[in-house]
C-alpha positions, 0 to 999 in steps of 0.5 A: 301584546304589550306596549312600552311606555315610551316616554319614559326610557326616552326622559330617562337615557336608558331604554334597558327593559328588563322581563321577569314572573316576579315585581321589581324589588329594591334589592335591584339597582338598574339604571334609572329608566330601567322598564320591568314588565313582569310578564305574568300581568302585565304590569309595568314599571320604572325605575326614577330614583337608584341612588342609595338606599332609595331606588323607588319603582313607580307602577305605568300603565302602558299608555297604549294598551287598547281595552275593549270596545265593547260593554260585556266583556267581564274582564275590561283590562284582560289581566284578570282583574275583573271579577264580576259585571252586572249589565242589568240587562233585562236580567239580574245576572253576571254578565259572566255568567259566576254571580247570578242573582235572584230578583227579588218583589217588584224590580224592573229593567229600563232605559240605561247607560247601555241598554237596559239598567235595573230599577228599583223602588225604594220599598221592596225591589232588589236583587238576592246575590246570596253568598257568592261574594266572599272575595277581597275586593279593591276597585267598583264601577258603575253608573246610576241615578239615585232619583230625585230623592234621598233615601236614607243609607240606600246601598248599591250593594252590601256583601255582608253577615248580619247586620253590624259584623265586621265583614261588610263590603258595601257601598251606599248613600250616607245617612240623607247626604250626597256624600257616598258611602264605602265600606269593606270590613269593620268600619264606615270612610265616606266621600266628601260632601255632594259626590252623590247627585241625586235625579241624573245619570252619571258615572261613579267608581272606588279605589281603594290603594293601600291605605287611600280610599279614592273617589271618582266622578265620572272618571274624575277624582273627586275626593281620598281618605284614608283606612287602616283596614285592608280587603279581606276574603270573607264567607259572606252570607247575605249579598244583595244590590240595591239592598241593606244588612241593616234592618233600619236602612231604606233600600234603594232608588233610582237605575243602576247600570253596568256595576262592576268589581275588580281584585285590584286598586285600577289606576286613573288611566282605567277608571277614564276608560271605563267612564269613555267605554261605550 
């Protein structure tokens, strides 16, 4: 069921609701406040400016939509955006059973945010996902305790090919710093300083929305930066959690829990929902 954002219609003086299987375009000049529902995706838009050559449509997430309260639902927002969920409850497998992993070396599990978490030793332990992660991914959410030391370029994950490939999709520490490095193509994108907190369990999320990359911590936007690249679907031959495709990089040391991957850019309120899930 879709709940409509009634405040938009009330404030604008229009309460018209249009249904379609497509998103609104600039050729559809409707009254300000008109709400447009994409019946295929559940996306909701509101017209905020219909003057000549403007016709601004802004995406509005249904403000009364209730997401699942359990932590083991892969498609958390019930719109097909959830690709994978790694809960690490004594298992390296995707909760949906699609992207299952293989434990390598001394993988352990310990207390996490939700039941168990993956515990990696920073020397030889990681999860091998083989060549499975081939999609175009736009949003990532996870809980992490990066341990009490900074391992150089340690990976949350690295979905790629060989060292130097332009088709890397990865999240890692920037060298020995407290910055996070995000890469979804050939170029690294960095958060502001002090994003990573060593020795404490925190929620982190990265969203690529067009040419903007947003870094969140504990539900709040931390920093933004830009990129000229867009996520691409590609056959990636070496996909790891906790390990890099670069042989000189160190391995992840610490805990990782509730790693979620999405095929669209999440909105601010959706990041907060992931942070508050229980």
